[in-house]
C-alpha positions in Angstrom: 160.7 68.7 173.5 159.1 69.2 169.7 162.8 70.4 168.8 164.2 67.1 169.9 161.1 65.1 167.8 161.9 66.8 164.7 165.8 66.1 165.0 165.0 62.3 165.7 162.6 62.4 162.7 164.8 64.1 160.4 167.5 61.7 161.5 165.0 58.6 160.8 164.2 60.2 157.5 167.9 60.3 156.4 169.0 57.0 157.3 165.6 55.5 155.5 166.6 57.3 152.3 170.1 56.4 152.5 169.4 52.7 153.1 165.9 52.4 150.6 166.2 54.7 148.1 169.2 56.9 147.0 172.0 54.9 149.1 174.9 55.9 151.2 177.5 58.3 150.6 179.8 55.7 149.7 177.5 54.0 147.4 176.9 57.5 145.5 180.7 57.7 145.3 181.0 54.0 143.7 178.2 55.1 141.1 179.7 58.1 140.2 183.1 56.7 139.7 181.8 53.8 137.7 180.2 56.2 135.5 183.6 58.0 135.1 185.2 54.6 134.2 182.8 53.9 131.7 182.6 57.5 130.2 186.7 57.2 130.0 186.7 53.6 128.5 184.3 54.8 125.5 186.4 57.7 124.9 187.7 57.7 121.3 188.7 60.2 118.6 185.7 61.3 117.5 183.7 61.6 120.5 183.5 62.0 124.3 180.9 60.3 126.5 179.3 61.9 129.6 176.6 59.8 131.3 174.2 62.3 132.1 170.6 62.0 133.8 170.0 61.0 137.6 172.2 58.0 137.1 174.8 60.4 136.0 174.4 62.3 139.0 174.9 59.2 141.0 170.9 59.0 142.0 169.8 55.1 141.3 166.3 55.6 142.4 163.4 53.4 140.9 162.3 55.0 137.5 165.6 56.7 137.1 166.6 57.0 133.3 170.1 56.8 131.8 170.8 59.8 129.6 174.0 59.5 127.5 175.8 62.6 126.2 178.5 62.3 123.2 180.3 65.2 122.6 181.6 65.5 119.0 185.6 66.2 119.3 186.0 67.6 115.7 183.6 70.1 115.8 184.2 73.2 117.7 181.9 76.2 118.5 183.4 79.8 119.5 181.9 82.7 120.2 184.4 84.8 118.4 187.4 84.0 115.7 190.1 85.2 117.8 191.6 81.9 118.3 193.9 79.8 116.5 192.3 77.1 114.2 193.4 73.5 114.2 193.3 72.3 110.6 191.9 68.7 111.8 189.0 70.3 113.0 185.7 72.0 112.1 184.8 75.5 113.6 181.4 77.3 113.8 180.6 80.7 115.2 177.8 81.6 117.5 175.0 84.2 115.9 172.6 84.7 118.5 171.0 88.2 117.0 168.0 86.6 115.4 167.2 84.3 118.2 165.7 83.7 121.4 167.7 83.8 124.6 169.1 80.2 125.5 169.3 79.6 121.7 172.0 80.6 118.8 172.7 79.7 115.2 176.2 78.5 114.3 177.6 79.6 111.1 180.9 77.6 109.6 183.5 79.7 109.8 186.4 77.1 108.9 186.7 73.3 107.9 189.2 70.8 106.4 188.2 67.8 104.2 190.4 65.8 106.7 187.2 65.8 109.3 185.4 62.5 109.4 182.6 63.6 107.8 181.7 66.2 104.8 180.0 69.2 107.2 178.9 70.8 104.1 176.0 67.7 103.9 174.7 68.8 107.1 174.7 72.7 106.7 172.2 75.0 105.0 173.4 77.6 102.8 171.8 81.1 103.4 173.5 83.4 100.9 177.0 83.1 101.0 177.1 81.5 104.2 176.6 77.9 105.3 174.8 77.0 109.0 174.7 74.2 111.1 171.1 72.0 110.7 170.3 70.5 114.0 167.9 68.2 112.0 170.5 66.9 109.5 173.1 66.4 112.4 170.4 64.1 114.2 169.4 62.5 111.1 173.2 61.3 110.7 173.2 59.0 113.8 169.8 57.3 113.4 170.2 54.0 112.6 169.3 50.2 113.7 169.9 50.9 117.5 168.9 54.6 117.9 165.8 54.4 115.6 163.7 57.4 117.0 164.2 61.0 117.3 162.7 62.5 120.4 163.6 66.2 120.8 167.5 66.5 120.9 167.8 62.8 121.9 167.8 59.7 120.0 166.0 56.7 121.7 166.3 52.9 121.5 163.2 50.7 120.7 162.5 50.2 124.1 162.7 54.0 124.8 164.7 52.7 128.2 167.8 54.6 126.8 168.5 58.2 125.6 171.4 59.5 123.6 172.1 63.0 122.5 174.8 64.3 120.3 176.4 67.5 121.4 178.6 70.3 120.3 181.2 72.1 122.6 182.7 75.6 123.1 185.6 75.4 125.2 185.4 78.7 126.5 182.7 80.5 128.9 180.2 82.5 126.7 179.3 86.1 127.5 175.6 85.6 128.4 176.6 83.6 131.5 179.5 85.6 132.7 177.2 87.0 135.4 177.3 83.8 137.0 180.8 84.0 137.4 180.2 87.3 139.3 177.2 86.6 141.4 177.8 86.8 145.0 176.8 83.7 147.0 177.3 82.5 150.4 180.6 80.3 149.6 178.9 77.8 147.3 180.0 77.3 144.8 183.7 77.4 145.8 186.0 79.2 143.4 187.8 76.2 142.4 184.6 74.5 141.2 183.6 77.4 139.3 186.9 77.5 137.7 186.4 73.9 136.7 183.1 74.6 135.3 184.4 77.6 133.3 187.3 75.6 131.7 185.0 72.9 130.7 182.8 75.3 128.7 179.3 74.7 127.4 177.5 72.5 125.5 175.2 72.9 122.3 172.0 70.9 121.8 170.6 70.1 118.5 167.2 71.5 119.0 165.8 75.0 118.0 163.1 76.9 119.2 159.6 75.5 118.7 157.8 77.3 116.4 160.8 79.4 115.1 160.9 80.0 111.3 164.7 78.8 111.7 164.0 76.2 114.2 166.0 73.4 112.1 169.1 75.9 112.2 169.1 77.0 115.8 170.9 75.0 118.6 169.9 75.5 122.8 172.9 76.7 124.7 173.2 73.8 127.3 175.0 73.7 131.0 174.6 70.1 131.6 178.3 69.5 132.7 178.1 72.5 134.6 174.9 71.1 136.5 176.8 67.8 137.1 179.8 69.6 138.7 177.5 71.5 141.0 175.5 68.4 141.9 178.8 66.6 142.7 179.6 69.1 145.1 176.6 68.3 147.0 177.0 67.1 150.7 175.2 63.7 151.0 172.3 65.9 152.9 171.7 68.3 149.9 171.5 65.2 147.6 169.0 63.4 149.6 167.0 66.7 149.8 167.3 66.9 145.9 166.2 63.1 145.9 163.3 63.5 147.7 162.1 66.6 146.1 162.5 64.7 142.8 160.0 61.8 144.6 157.6 64.3 145.7 157.3 65.8 142.3 156.9 62.4 140.6 154.5 60.7 143.1 152.5 63.6 144.1 152.5 66.6 141.7 152.7 65.1 138.5 150.5 62.4 139.5 147.5 64.6 138.7 145.0 62.9 141.2 142.9 66.0 141.1 142.2 65.1 137.6 138.9 62.9 137.6 139.1 60.9 134.5 141.9 58.9 133.7 142.4 59.5 130.0 142.6 63.3 130.8 145.5 62.4 133.5 147.4 60.1 131.0 147.1 62.7 127.8 147.6 65.8 129.9 151.4 67.3 130.6 153.3 67.1 133.6 152.5 70.3 135.8 156.8 70.7 136.5 159.8 69.1 135.1 162.6 67.7 137.5 164.8 70.5 135.8 162.8 73.2 137.5 163.7 71.3 141.2 167.2 71.2 140.1 167.2 74.9 139.7 165.5 75.6 142.7 168.0 73.5 144.7 170.6 75.5 143.1 169.4 78.7 144.2 168.5 77.7 147.7 172.5 76.6 148.1 173.6 79.7 147.0 171.4 81.7 149.4 171.9 79.7 152.2 174.9 78.8 154.1 176.6 75.6 153.9 176.2 74.7 157.5 172.6 74.6 157.3 172.7 71.2 155.7 172.9 68.8 158.3 171.3 65.4 158.8 168.9 66.8 161.4 167.7 69.2 159.2 165.5 67.1 156.8 162.4 67.9 158.7 159.2 65.8 158.3 157.0 67.4 160.9 154.5 69.2 158.4 151.6 70.9 159.8 149.1 73.2 158.0 151.2 76.5 158.5 153.9 74.6 156.9 151.9 73.6 154.1 150.7 77.1 153.3 154.3 78.4 153.3 155.7 75.4 150.9 152.4 76.5 148.7 153.5 80.0 148.7 157.0 79.2 148.2 156.0 76.6 145.6 153.7 79.2 143.8 156.5 81.7 143.4 159.0 79.4 141.9 156.4 77.8 139.6 155.5 81.4 138.4 159.1 82.2 137.9 159.9 79.0 136.3 156.8 79.6 134.0 157.9 83.0 133.2 161.1 81.8 132.3 159.7 79.2 129.8 157.1 81.6 128.2 159.7 84.0 127.6 162.3 81.5 126.1 159.9 79.2 124.1 156.7 81.0 123.3 156.3 84.9 123.4 160.0 86.1 123.6 161.6 88.5 125.9 160.2 92.2 126.6 162.8 93.3 123.9 161.8 91.0 121.6 158.1 91.8 121.8 159.1 95.5 121.7 161.2 94.8 118.6 158.5 93.0 116.8 155.9 95.7 117.7 158.5 98.2 116.5 158.7 96.2 112.9 154.8 96.3 112.7 154.7 99.8 113.2 157.5 100.4 110.4 155.6 98.2 107.9 152.5 100.0 108.7 153.9 103.6 108.1 155.5 102.4 104.8 152.3 100.7 103.2 150.2 104.2 104.5 149.2 106.4 101.2 146.6 109.3 100.6 143.9 106.6 100.2 144.3 104.2 102.6 145.9 103.5 106.5 147.1 100.1 107.3 147.3 98.5 110.9 148.7 95.2 111.8 146.1 93.7 114.1 145.4 90.1 115.4 148.0 88.6 117.9 150.8 89.2 115.2 149.9 93.1 115.5 150.0 92.8 119.5 153.5 91.7 119.4 152.8 88.1 120.0 154.5 86.2 117.5 152.7 82.8 118.7 152.7 79.5 116.7 149.9 79.4 114.2 149.2 83.1 114.8 147.9 84.9 111.8 148.5 88.2 110.3 145.3 90.3 110.6 145.6 93.7 108.4 143.3 96.6 108.8 143.0 99.0 105.9 141.1 102.1 106.6 140.0 104.4 103.7 141.2 108.0 104.4 138.2 109.7 102.4 135.4 108.5 104.6 135.0 109.8 108.4 132.2 109.0 111.0 131.0 111.7 113.4 129.0 111.7 116.2 128.0 115.5 116.0 127.7 117.8 113.4 129.6 120.9 114.8 132.8 120.1 113.1 134.5 121.7 110.2 133.9 119.3 107.1 136.8 119.2 104.9 135.7 119.5 100.7 137.3 116.3 99.9 135.8 114.2 102.5 132.7 112.0 102.9 131.1 112.1 106.4 128.5 109.9 108.0 126.9 110.6 111.3 126.1 107.7 113.8 122.3 106.9 114.4 121.8 104.1 117.3 118.4 104.5 118.2 117.0 101.7 116.3 120.1 99.2 116.5 121.5 97.0 119.0 124.4 98.1 121.4 127.6 98.3 119.4 125.6 98.6 116.0 125.3 102.1 114.5 123.7 103.2 111.4 125.3 105.7 109.2 123.8 108.7 107.3 125.7 110.4 104.8 126.6 114.2 105.3 127.9 116.9 102.9 128.8 114.8 100.0 130.8 117.6 98.6 132.6 115.4 95.9 129.0 113.8 94.9 127.3 117.3 94.4 130.3 118.4 92.3 129.7 115.7 90.1 125.9 116.3 89.8 126.7 119.7 88.8 129.0 118.9 86.0 126.5 116.6 84.5 123.8 119.4 85.0 125.7 121.8 83.2 126.7 119.4 80.3 122.9 119.2 79.5 122.3 122.9 79.1 122.4 124.6 75.7 123.2 128.3 75.2 119.6 129.5 74.9 118.8 127.9 78.1 121.4 129.8 80.0 120.0 133.2 78.7 118.6 135.3 81.4 114.7 135.3 81.1 114.3 132.6 78.9 111.3 130.1 79.1 112.8 126.6 79.3 109.3 124.9 78.5 106.5 125.8 76.4 103.3 127.6 78.0 99.6 127.4 77.2 99.8 130.9 75.6 102.0 129.5 73.1 
């Protein structure tokens, strides 16, 4: 009985989503076809257009944004130079050694004066090399229509439309090759993977926030691959994805738990839709395709279900937060280890007989955060503090003992002990004042009353 009721509710929810929110399967196909036609009609020698965002995925819901991606066709990015350069194009090579995961610098390796723009005007020279500036690249496209730069995108005055100019690499990069070999439950199918690999990847004009080379870094994007994957969804999968986006917007990110309205308006969203999309992709890989049926969109939620959802959401949010912090704030474990090693090397190189240097603060802990300051501690090697006097004193050191009886916790007083260098100085001064007759054995150093 309960199973039958759940099935009926799922079918009712499926129909409601089709009729009132997302649209039928045929409607979604029509929207995607119109997007493809518009993209093809706006194709020219310099740019290729790709409609992205919710509308690009075929989901036309209330508040759905229209994002336009334009790929620059006369510029190509490559992972290595083992390709034949075309004289009408400009080529950049990826350099990821000094960037966080998900970002790269682009070094110019080939250009021709036949390209539509002077590429050197958009580059920064470092030594003998030229690196593509994402800041100069975006500034080139600002004008009357696209007047505002917002992250990697350009906005119109109304803020309703976003456009972003991308670069493309036609081959699949090494960092993402594990996705090709990763086992899954027959989703996505091999022909879909091959289509994604054939298209390559994109590069977004935005760097790692807070990086010293932020304007010279580009974010690696798999937007087209994600669009391919969304297109392979069954209509039930697509409705589940749309339903999660609705819950995110109208429940999770509404922040009703914050009491003051001005705090709700100014506080950032708890989650972004990209996290949900990633979760749906993972679930689709883990579960067999047969599970996505009309009768599986369940709305029968009791307390136990809520607890399970909360636990699952907590795990997913934690993983998403972990990934975000590694990529955008702290860095990976390897990055932190490298940073600490550099601190140790610098400290060792600045040590001498008089001083020992220790890099401290957030910087010294390996946290290269925005606005982090470099705290340097210098320890005097000629002084030493001891708690007990049962040690062997070195003649070239000054020692202090701790006295904590008359002080607060954490604040000792120091008393000098065995100041050999000071004693030697006093002896030298005293000897200089001695005349030869004062050094004779038995001689009187002061006059007596008998004299």
